LUMFINU-379300 format. One record per residue (C-alpha): x, y, z; residue in one letter. Coordinates in steps of 0.02 Angstrom, whole numbers, padded with zeros to 5 digits, always signed. Example, Ala and Ser with C-alpha at 12.3 -4.5 7.8 and 13.67 -1.06 7.14 Angstrom:
+00615-00225+00390A/+00684-00053+00357S/
This chain:
+06392+04595+04822M/+06446+04560+05000T/+06595+04622+05101D/+06625+04562+05277S/+06757+04605+05405Y/+06794+04537+05576I/+06801+04683+05697T/+06822+04703+05884S/+06631+04701+05895D/+06610+04541+05794G/+06578+04526+05608V/+06521+04676+05508S/+06431+04634+05347L/+06404+04752+05202H/+06279+04696+05070E/+06261+04799+04912T/+06111+04776+04800S/+06045+04857+04643S/+05874+04935+04633R/+05831+04847+04469I/+05917+04679+04503D/+05792+04545+04453R/+05904+04398+04503V/+05931+04453+04685E/+05808+04594+04716P/+05831+04715+04861V/+05685+04638+04957E/+05764+04465+04945L/+05933+04528+05003M/+05853+04619+05149R/+05745+04474+05207S/+05873+04336+05179H/+06034+04424+05228V/+06034+04591+05316T/+05880+04565+05423D/+05954+04403+05491L/+06132+04456+05530I/+06175+04577+05670P/+06283+04724+05615N/+06233+04698+05433A/+06211+04848+05321R/+06121+04854+05154L/+06165+04987+05024D/+06054+05001+04871V/+06125+05073+04711I/+05997+05141+04588P/+06007+05120+04399D/+06099+04955+04397A/+06052+04773+04373G/+06130+04612+04434H/+06307+04644+04372L/+06345+04787+04489L/+06536+04779+04476P/+06523+04797+04286L/+06376+04917+04278E/+06419+05039+04417R/+06598+05004+04477P/+06619+05184+04535D/+06465+05180+04646A/+06509+05008+04714L/+06688+05060+04755A/+06626+05217+04842E/+06507+05119+04953R/+06638+04988+04997I/+06761+05124+05044E/+06631+05212+05152T/+06590+05047+05238F/+06775+05015+05273R/+06798+05191+05344K/+06649+05166+05460D/+06721+05005+05534L/+06782+05014+05714P/+06970+05016+05729T/+07070+04886+05823W/+07152+04943+05984H/
């Protein structure tokens, strides 16, 4: 699951992965996404598989909201 926002500092990327996702494992997301993009952030949610929005919607929503709150504000 990826959220990205254009901020005053460029693009901020938020990647959310599941600890037991066998389709897109955490290591793959880290090496192919967050390690390659400046300002990228990877959150890992335990106890969920590939269908994170269906399996752990509460945890996903919480992490997205935290990411949005941490974004720099426009001036």
